[in-house]
N, C-alpha and C positions, 0 to 999 in steps of 0.2 A: 900666739903664733902657731902653735900646734893645730888649734882649731881651724885656723885659716888654711893651712896646708891641706888638711883632710877634706874640707869643703871643696877646695880646688880640685882635688883628685876625683871626686864623684861627679863634678861638673864635666870634666873631660870624658868620663864614661857615658853619660847620657847623651852628650853631643855626638859621640861616635855611633851610638845605637840609632839615633834619628837619622844620621847620614846613610846608614845602611838601609833603613826601611824605605826611604824616599828616593833613593838614587839607584837602588838595585833594579834591573829589569824585571817585569812581571813574570812569574813562573807559569807553566802550563796548567797548574792547579787553578790560577786565577780565571783562565778562560773556561775551564770545566765548570766553574760555578755558574757562569752565564749559560752554558750549554744545559746544565741541569735545570736551571730556572725555565729555559725555553721549552724543554721536554714537558715540564709540568703544565706550562701554559697551553701547549699544543694539545694536550689531553682534553682540556676543557673546550678549546677552540674547535677541535674536530667534533667533539660531542655536540656542540651547538648545531652543527650541520647534520649529524647522525640523527638527532632528535628534532630537528627543525625548530629549534628554540633559541632565537637570538638573545633572549633575556638572560641566558647563562653568562654572556659576555659583559653584562652589567652587574653581576653579583659582586658584593664587596670583596669576596675572596679572590676572585679573578682580577679585580682592579688592584688589589694589594700585590698580587703576583706580578702584574705589569710594572708597578713602581719598583719592586725589588729588582726586576730584570733591568730596568732603566738605570738604577743605581749601580748595579754591579757592572753593567756595560760602560758606564761613565767612568767608574774607577779603573776598569781595564783599559779603557781608551786613554786616560790621562797618563797611565804608566807605560803604555806600549805603542802608542800611535807614532807612525813615521810618515812623511809625505808620500812615500811609495804605496802606502796602504789605503789610498783613497777609495778604490773599488770595494775593498772589504768593508771599510767604514760605512759607505753609502749603502751597501747590501744589508748590513746589520741594522742600520737605522731604519731602512725601508721595512724590514721584518717587524721591528718594534712598532712602527707606525701601523702596519697591517693588523697586528695583533690588537692594537688599540682601536681599531675600527676605521682608520683613515686609509681605506683601500686606494683611493684616487691619488693621494699624496705619495704613497709607496710606489705605485706604478710610475708616476711622474719622475721620481728620483731615478728609478732603474732605466727608464726610457732615455734619460739624458746621458747614460754611460755608453761607451763603446766597448762591447763585450767580445768583439771578435778576437779570437786567440786567447781570451782570458779564461778564468776558472769556469768550468762547465757548471759548477754548482750555482753560480750567480745567475747564469742564463736559465737554469732550471727554476730557480726561485722567481725569476722574472715571468716565467710561464705560469707560476702559481698566482702571481700578482695579476696577470692577464685574466686568468680564470675568475678571480674575485671581482674584477671589473668588467666581466661579461664580454671580453674581447676573445672570443673562443678560437677563432682561426689563428691569431697571434699566439695564443696559449699552445695550440697544437704544434705550431712551427717550432716553438722553444722546447717542447717535449721531444719532438723528433730529432732536434739538433743535439740533444743530450741523452743519447741512448743508454748510458750507464746509470740513469737515475733510478730511484726506488719505485715510484708509482706513476711513471709517465704514461703507461698504457691505461691504467685505471682513470687517471685524470683526463686523458684524451677521450676516453669513452664517455665520461661525464660531460665534456664540452659538446659532443655530438648530441647527447641527450638534452642538454639545455638549449641547444638550437633547434630541437625537434626534428633533427635529421636521423630519425630512428633506423631507416633502412641502412644509411651509411654507417651508422654506429654499430649495427648488428653485423654488417659486412666487415668492418674493422675488427670486431671482436673475434671473428672466425680466424683471422690471420694473426692475431696477437693475443697472447695469454698473459695474465697478471697472476703471478703466484704469491701466496702469503699476504693476501689482502684482507683477511679476516671476514671473508664473505662479501665485501663491498663490490668486487668485480662481478660476481654472480647476481647480486642485488640490482645493480644498475642494468645489467642485461635483461633481467626479469622485468624491470620497470618498463624498458623499451618495448618488450614483447607485449606487456599488458596494454601499454598505450597504443600499440599497433593492432590490438584485438586478438592477439595469440594467447588466450587465457590458459590453456593447459601447459604450454611451454613456460609461461610466466610462473606458474605455480611450481613447476620443477626447479626453476632457477632460485626462487625464494626458499624452497626447501633446502637446496644445496647451500645457500647462504646461512640458513639457520643451523645446519649441521656444523658449519665452520666456527660460528660464533653466535650462540643462542642468546648471549647477553644483550645484543643490540636490539632494542625495542622495535626499530623500524621494520626489521625483517618479518616478524610476526604480525605487525599491524598491517603491512602491505598484503600479506598472504590472507589475513583475516578479511580485509576490505574486499579482496578479490573473490573470496568465498562468498561474502555477502552479495556481491553483484551477480554471481553465477547461481545463486539459490542454494548454496551449501552452508546454511545458517548455523547448523550444529557444529560443523568444523570451524567456523568462524568463532563461535563461542569458546571453543577449546584454545584457539590461538590467543584470543584476547584475555582470557582468564589466566593464561601462563604469565603474562606481563602486567596484569592489572594491579597486583599488589605493590609493585615498585613505581609505577608511572600513573599519575592521575588521568592522563590522556587515554591510556589504555583502559582505565577503570570505566570512563564514560563509554568507550566503544563496547566494552564487555556488557554493560547494562543495556545498551541499545540493541545489541545482538540477542540478549535475553528477550527483549520486547518483540523481536522479529519471530521468535519461536513461541510467543504467547505466554511466557513466563512472567506475567505482569507483577506478581507479588515480589518475586526475587529481584526483578529489575528495580522496583520501587525501593526495596531495601538497600541496594547498592547506591542508587542515586542519593538517597538520604544520608547514607554513610559518607559519601563524598562531601556533602555539604557540611558535615561535622568536622571535616579535616581542615587543615590550615591553608590549603591550596584554594585560591580564589579565581584561578584562570578560567575554569569551565563552569562557573556558577550558573550562567545563563543556559548552558546545555543541560545542566542537572535539572533545573527548574522545568525546562522543556520536557526532559525525560520523565519527570514525575507527573507532568500533565498527561503525557501519552499513557503512563502506567494507570493513572486513575481512569482515563477514558477506556482503556482495555478492561478495567474492572467494572465498567459501566457506572461509574460515579462521575456523572457529567458535570455536576456543579463543582466538585473539587478540581476536576480537570480545567474548567474555565478559570478558576482562581489562579492555577499555576501557569496557565498560558499567559495570563495578564502579567504575572511576575516575570515570566521569561521575556516578555515583550519589553520590559523596562531595562533589561540587561544586555540584550543581543538584538542585532538588527533583524528586520523581517526576512527570514529565510523561508524557502518554499515549504520546508517541513513544519515550521511554526505556523505559517499562514494556513496550511492544510489542516493542521490540528485544530486551529481555531474554526475553520470552515466545518469540520466534522461535528463539532459541538453545536454549531447553528443547525446543521441537518437533523441532529437528534431532537432538536426543539421545532423542527419543521419551519425554520426561518430561512426559506429558500433564497430570497434575494440577498440577505446578509451572507449566506453561505456561498452564493455565486460570486459576490464581490471579493470574498476572501480567496477563493480558488483562482479566480481570474487574475488577482495580483500576483499570486504564486506563479502562475503560467507566464506572466509577463517578465517576472524575474528569471525564470528558467524554463524555456520551452521544451526541455528535455525531461522535466520532472513529471513522470507519468501519474503518480497518485493524485496530483492536482486535477488532471484530466478526468480521472474517475469521479472525484468529488464534484467537479463542475457538471459532469454528466447527470449525476443524481440531482443536482440543483435544477438543471434544465427539466428533468423529469417532473419534479415537484411543481414547476411553473408551467407544466403541460406543453413544453416546447420539445416535442418527441423527436423531430428531425435533428435538431441541434444536439439532443441528448445522445442519439446514436452516433453522430459524428464524433463526439468526444470519447464515447466508448470505443469507437474504432481506433482512435489514436492511442488509447491505452490497452489495446486488446492483448498485448503480450503479458500484462499483469493478471489477466483473468485466469486464476488458477482453479482448474476444475477439481483439484484435490484438496483444497484448503476450505474448511467449513466456514471461515470467516468471510468468504466471498459469496455465500449463499444469497444474502440480501441483494448483492450486486447482480447476480444472475436473475433474480426475480424482477428487479427493476428493468434491466435490459429486456427481459422476456415481455413484460407488459408494454414497454415502448414499442417493441416490434409487433406485438399483437394489435395495438391500436393503429398501427400503420399497415395492417393487413399482411404482415409477414408471419403467417402461422407456422411455417416450417422452422424459422429461426426461434420464434417464441417457444415452440415445443421443445426444441433443443435446450434452451435456457432453463425452462421450468423443470425438465428432466434432470439437468445438472444440479439445480438447487435441491431437488428432492433427494438426489443421490448424496449430497453433502449433509442434508438435514431432513430426515424423514418426517419431522413434525412441522416443516415450513408450510403452513396452511395456505399462504398466499400462492405458492407454486402449485399446490394441490388444486386450489380453486382455479387457477389459470389454466391447468390442464383440463379441468372439467369444461371450461368455456370453449377450448379448442375442440374437445370431443363433441360438444353440442353442435359446433359449427360444421363438424364432419358427419353429423347425424349418427354418432356412435353413442347413443343415449345410455346404454347400459354402463359402459366404461365411465361416462361422465358422471353418472350417479355414484359410482364407487369412489371416484376421486373426491366428489363433493361431500360424500358421507365421511370420508377420512378427514377432510378439512374441517368439518363441523365438529369433529372430536377435539380439535385443538383451538377452535375459535367459535364462540357461540353468541357473539354480540353484534354480528354484521348482518343486518336484515336482508341485504341483497343475496347473500349466500343462501339464507333460508328460503327466500323467494324462488331462487333458481332451482333449489332442491325440490320445492314443492311443485314447480312446473314439470320437473322430470317425473314426479309421481303422477301428475296428470296425464303425461304421455303414456304411462303404463296403466292408466285407469285405476290407480291405487288411491282412491278418494278418501277412504277412511284414515289412512296414514297421512295423507296430505292435509287433512283437517287440522291436526295439531301443529304441523309444520307452518302453515300459513298463519295460524293463530300466533305462533311464536314471531313470525316476521313482522306482523302488524303491531304486536306488543313492543317491538324494538323501534318501529317507525311507521306511524299511521299515515305518513305522506307518501308511502311507497305504492304508487298506483298499481304496479304489476303484482304486488302482494295482495292488494285489495281485490283485484280482478280474480286471482286465484282463490281468495277467500269467498267471494261471491259463488264461484263454481262449486266448492266443497260444501257450502251452505245448501246449495240446490240438491247436490247428491246426498246430503244428510237429511233431505226431505224438510228443509226449512225454507220452503219456496217464497214465503212472504218476506222473510228477512233478506233473502238473496235478491228479490225484486226491488226492495227498498234501497239496498246497497247499489244495485246497478242503475236504478233511476238517478241516484245522486251522482254516480261516477260519469254517466253519459252526459248529464247536464253540465258538469264541470269540464268534461273533456270530450267534446263532440268530434274531435279530429282523430280519435283513436278507434280504428275499425274493430279491433278485437273486443272492445267494450260493447259496441253495437251488436256484434255477432252473439256474444254471450247473453246480452240482454234479451235478444230474440229467442234464445234457447229456453230461457226462464219463462218467457211469455208462452212459448209452445207447450211447455209442461203444464203451466197454469191452465192453458186451454184444454189439455187432456184431463186435468182434474175437474174443471167445470163440466166437461162432457160426461165424465163418469157420474157426476151429480145431476146430470140432466139439465144443466144450466147452459142451454145451447146458445143463447144470445151472448152470454159472457164468454163462452168458449169461442165463438166466432170473432168477438172483439179481440181476444188474445191472439188468435191466429192472424188476424189482420195486423196487429201490432208486431207480431214476430216477423211476418212477411216484410213489413216496412223496415224493420231493423236489419234484416238480411240484405235488403236492397240498398240501404244506406251504407252498410259495411262494404259491399261490393263497389259502391261509388267512391268511397274513401280509399279503398285498397283494391283496385281491379285485378291486381296480380294474384290475389289470394282466391284461387278458383274453388277451393274446397267449401267456400260459403254456399256454393250451389247445391251442395249435398243437403245442407240444412234448409235451404229454400225448397228443394225437392220434397222434403217431408211435409212442408205445409201444403204444397200442391196436392200431395197424396191425401192429406186430411180433407181437403176440399174436393177430393175425387177427380182432380184434373190430371188424370194419369199420363196423358201425352206430355204435358208440361213438366210433370215430375220426372218422366223418363228422360226428357231433354236435359233437365237440370242434373240428373244423376250422371248422364253421359258427358256432361261438361267437365266432370272431374272423375274419371274412371279409376278410383282406387278401391281397395277392399271394402271400405265402409259404404261406398256407393253401390257396390255389388251386393252387399248384405241388404241394404234398404231396397234395392230393386227386387231382390228375391222376396222380401217381406211384402212389397207392393203386389207382386204377382200372386203370392199366397193369399192375399186378401181378395184377389179377383178370381180365386179358385183355379189359377193357371199353375198347377202344381209342378208340372215337368219344367216349365220355365223358372219356377221358384227354385227347384232342386238344381237346375243347371247353374244358375247364378251363385247359389250358395256353394256349390261344388267348386266353382272357379275361385271363389273367396277362400275356401279351405286350402286349395292348391297353393294360394299365395301365402297363407298363414295357417298352417295346419294346427297350431296350438292355441288358436284364438278361441276362447271358451264361448264367446257369444255366438260365433258361427256354428260351433258344435251344438250348442243349446238350440238355436233356431232350427238347425237340420233335424235334430232329434224330435222336436215338436212337430215339425213338418211331416216327418215320416210317420209319426204315430197318430197324427191328426187330432191331438188332444191339447191344442194350445190353450184353450180356455181353462181346463182343469189345471194344467201346469202353471198358468199365470197365477191362479189363486193359491196354489200349493207353495210356490216359491216366495210369493209375496208374504204369505203368513209366517213362513219359516225364517225369513231374513237370511239373505245370502251373503256370505263373507268372502266371495270370490273376487277376482280382479275387477269385476264390474258390479256396480251398486244395484240394489234391488229397486231403485227408483225407476229404472227403465222398465221394469216389469209391473211395478205397482201402478204406474199410470199409463200402462200400455192399453191401447184400444182393442188389440187383437191377440194378445198373449205372446206375440213375438217381441223381440228386443230390437227397437229401432235406434240406430246409432246416430247421435249428434256429435258434430266435430267442434269441440271447444277450441277457442283461440287464446293464445297467451304469448307473451314475449319474455325472453330471458333478459335479466338485468346485465348491463356491462359492469363487470367488477372493477373496482378501483381501490388501491390500497395506498395509504400514505407512505408505507414502508417503515421498517424498524430503523433503517439507516444506521446500522452498526458497521462502520467502515473499517477496512484494513488499516492498521496504524501506519501513518507516514513516517517510518523510522528514519532518523537522521542518516543521510548518506554522506560519507566522508570522501572528499577527493584531495587527499593530502599526498599528492605525487611529487616527490622531490628526489633528486639524484644526490648521492653521497660521494663527495671527493675524499682525498686524503691529503691534507696540507702538512707536509713534512718539511717545513722550512729548516734550513741549517744555516747557523752563523759561520762566518768564515773568519778564521784567526788572522791576526796581523802577522807581518813577517817578523822572524826573530831578530833581535838586535845583536850586532857583532860586539864582542867584548873590546873595550878600548885599552890603551897602554896602562900597565900597572902603575899605580901611584906609590911613590916611595913612602914607606911607613916611617914616621919619626921614631927615633930611639929615645928612650928615657933612661937616665942614670938613676941608680938607686939612691934614695935619700935616707940616710941613716940618722937617726936622732939618738944621741947618747942619753940614756935615762939613768937616773940615780938607782942604784940597786946593788944587789949582792955581787953580780958579775960585771956590773958597770956597762953592759951592752944590751941594748933593746932598741926597738923601733918599728917602723911600718914600711913595707915594701910596696910601692904602687904596682899594680899589674900592667903588664905590657899588652896593649890592645892590638889584636891582629885584624 
């Protein structure tokens, strides 16, 4: 009986406790739990917009927080909801839906409500839902209708930006300020200015945003991206480095910025470090960056390997395609390179590095017009202060040169030499222009420098040898032409020069055999016929000295026919008449000789005319013509020599003296050794300069990845609206209980248990 009474008492106690817990209205503390959970969620929700990373909303932690908020709100709703709280209930449910990613459903709920005259917070929240659903005009209307809200100005600015109404947005910002936005207000203004092309103003706004909250990654990334675009790569490196340790996205940007300032090894290290991390988001970008780094380090095979790896992880971006094209250029695979650059351009017609690559591809395929068209499109990239552009200036220079734009070519070659003094292609290109301009001394200087850095190109040696012929430096030319032929026996121009220096080296028979062969194989080259005739004339002189008159006459006949053939093949080359005049003089046909000399009245013709008159003992006429020749070229030692002999009347003695001593002057002793009268008779050799062509080193500027991650940052400050407070009902009468005393056996005879009175 006692046991039964006791058990009955505790049952009453627990019944009363449960009645209190489940029937008492929810306290304000219950709603504050929902608010606290919402605050935690909004931190991550807004961060996903600050970092442009929707994946944050799919993280397990965020999803757990969503479920907790849903559970807390359901508990609060069950305890506190009344029919008059329908607007609050739907507002709160819409917020939870929006945070769960159901933006459309959340707005649909709010649009069904009549919020006129209702809580301004619900209307402001509806504005945020409109912003999430890209209904920007409606969002602004809601923000304007709720002037007391926290971030209406900021979010209105964002709505203008997302509509690309930058002018309207900037105008709106001038009349409306948003305080305490942690830099977001300035950031969004800066982004509008950047997208409007006002770069200095944009940098100022981003800087202001950074000062307010440097922890927000987007601020430095945007400023760094803008620095990259405006050529301030070193400043960009500092911005990216500041946030690279915390954010993989910034780490990739930092490494790419290092590539742009040619710190290839450092960039490679950072890309590799990223691949060792747990983040997988930018693996394709990292492989692409490693490929660029290896290319910058001139390790083309490794670069190709990583370009292939990047291709498996990321779509074909202009940067990737241009990188692949660059490696094809390095291997002189011009068609493959062209295809790659062309695809890049089709994907993005504003990507200028691809135009540079395609220009070089066109150059390699000898499509010089198209090459220059592409160079024109990418002209803004041609940096005259960046040494990595030297090869591009050389390429464009030769394309211009081949199309007869000597002025433009000279400017490009000069730029390349300024960037890299060892750039032999540019030095050789300048020599070709100097030759065309008949500035032979300067041409020789440029070519001599070029040959210091490149000694395996036969055409450069051939041209240098021809310049030596121009200055009658036959002994020096001997080794130069010998070198040219050792590099390429098929070089006709070098063989021609070799024949001339053999003659001047008194190897007449070898020279004759060589020219016999050259003329037979190349009958359409006038300079071979001319020089063949000169050798025959010297052989005739030699036969005449040996009293072999018939052989001498045969050689003179042969020489005359050679000069005639040369003039028929190239009638514009009037100087062949000078050589023909010499044969007439040997035949003592002085009238014909004089007419021939007059057909090309240069200083050589004047000298030979003087020599002819001296042979006729017309000394005054001889002195006159030599005097005119010396007036034209006072330093010409042949003229001075002939005049000295003429004045002394000792040409025969001088002939023997100089021939026996061996003259090392600018003219060879061959002209005196086989002279018939002791005077030096000038023959005009003919030669042609080779058109130089270079495959190119094709070391291209790196197509560093350009990021266009332009996004506006709103502030989603949703607020839950509490339900109405329930009014307290009539007090329930509390039942009274009498004390139940149980008499127990004992000393005093009184004992028992008194049940507590529950209030």
